C-alpha positions in Angstrom: 0.0 0.0 0.0 1.0 3.6 -0.5 0.5 6.7 1.5 -1.5 8.2 -1.5 -5.2 9.2 -0.9 -8.1 9.6 -3.3 -11.1 11.6 -2.5 -13.9 10.0 -4.4 -17.2 11.8 -5.4 -20.1 10.6 -3.3 -21.7 8.8 -6.2 -18.6 6.8 -7.1 -18.1 6.0 -3.4 -21.7 4.7 -3.0 -21.4 2.6 -6.1 -18.2 0.9 -5.0 -19.3 0.4 -1.4 -22.6 -1.1 -2.6 -20.7 -3.5 -4.9 -18.4 -4.5 -2.0 -21.4 -5.1 0.3 -23.0 -7.4 -2.2 -19.8 -9.3 -2.6 -19.4 -9.6 1.1 -22.9 -11.0 1.2 -22.1 -13.5 -1.5 -19.0 -14.6 0.4 -21.0 -15.1 3.7 -23.5 -17.1 1.6 -20.8 -19.4 0.3 -19.6 -20.0 3.9 -23.1 -20.9 4.9 -23.3 -23.2 1.9 -20.1 -24.9 3.1 -21.3 -25.2 6.7 -24.5 -26.8 5.5 -22.6 -29.3 3.4 -23.9 -27.9 0.0 -23.0 -29.8 -3.2 -19.5 -28.8 -4.5 -20.8 -27.7 -7.9 -23.3 -25.3 -6.3 -20.6 -23.7 -4.2 -18.2 -23.4 -7.2 -21.0 -21.7 -9.2 -21.4 -19.1 -6.4 -17.6 -18.7 -6.1 -17.5 -18.1 -9.9 -20.2 -15.4 -9.4 -18.2 -13.8 -6.6 -15.1 -13.7 -9.0 -17.2 -12.1 -11.7 -18.5 -9.4 -9.1 -14.9 -8.7 -8.1 -13.8 -8.4 -11.7 -16.7 -5.9 -12.2 -15.7 -4.0 -9.1 -12.0 -3.8 -10.5 -13.2 -2.5 -13.9 -15.2 0.2 -12.3 -12.3 1.4 -10.1 -9.8 1.0 -12.7 -11.9 3.1 -15.1 -12.3 5.8 -12.5 -8.6 5.7 -11.7 -7.5 6.1 -15.3 -10.0 8.9 -15.8 -9.1 10.9 -12.7 -5.8 10.0 -11.0 -3.9 9.0 -14.2 -5.3 11.7 -16.5 -4.8 14.4 -13.9 -1.3 13.3 -13.0 -0.3 13.2 -16.8 -1.7 16.7 -17.3 0.3 17.8 -14.3 3.4 16.3 -15.8 3.7 13.3 -13.6 4.5 10.6 -16.2 5.4 8.2 -13.3 1.7 7.4 -13.1 2.0 5.6 -16.5 4.5 3.2 -15.1 2.2 2.8 -12.0 -0.7 2.0 -14.2 1.2 -0.6 -16.3 2.4 -2.3 -13.1 -1.1 -2.4 -11.9 -2.5 -3.8 -15.0 0.1 -6.5 -15.0 -0.9 -7.4 -11.4 -4.6 -7.5 -12.4 -3.8 -9.8 -15.4 -2.1 -12.5 -13.5 
């Protein structure tokens, strides 16, 4: 983690936190499925849905990051943000 901070618009903040809350609920649901001895395929299906939801969250956050942090930084002459973005994309594409 870095010491950098990002003040998000209220609309973006609510969108992202709502997505995370849904994902958190899905994870709790999978835990309950496991505890109740649910069928493996049913659990795997739910885990796949969680992964898709996390990917959707990442896409939204990355889109916002590029449009704000990266674009503003480049306009201000901070080309280091390009390297940071490339590194971040590599991590996301593992």
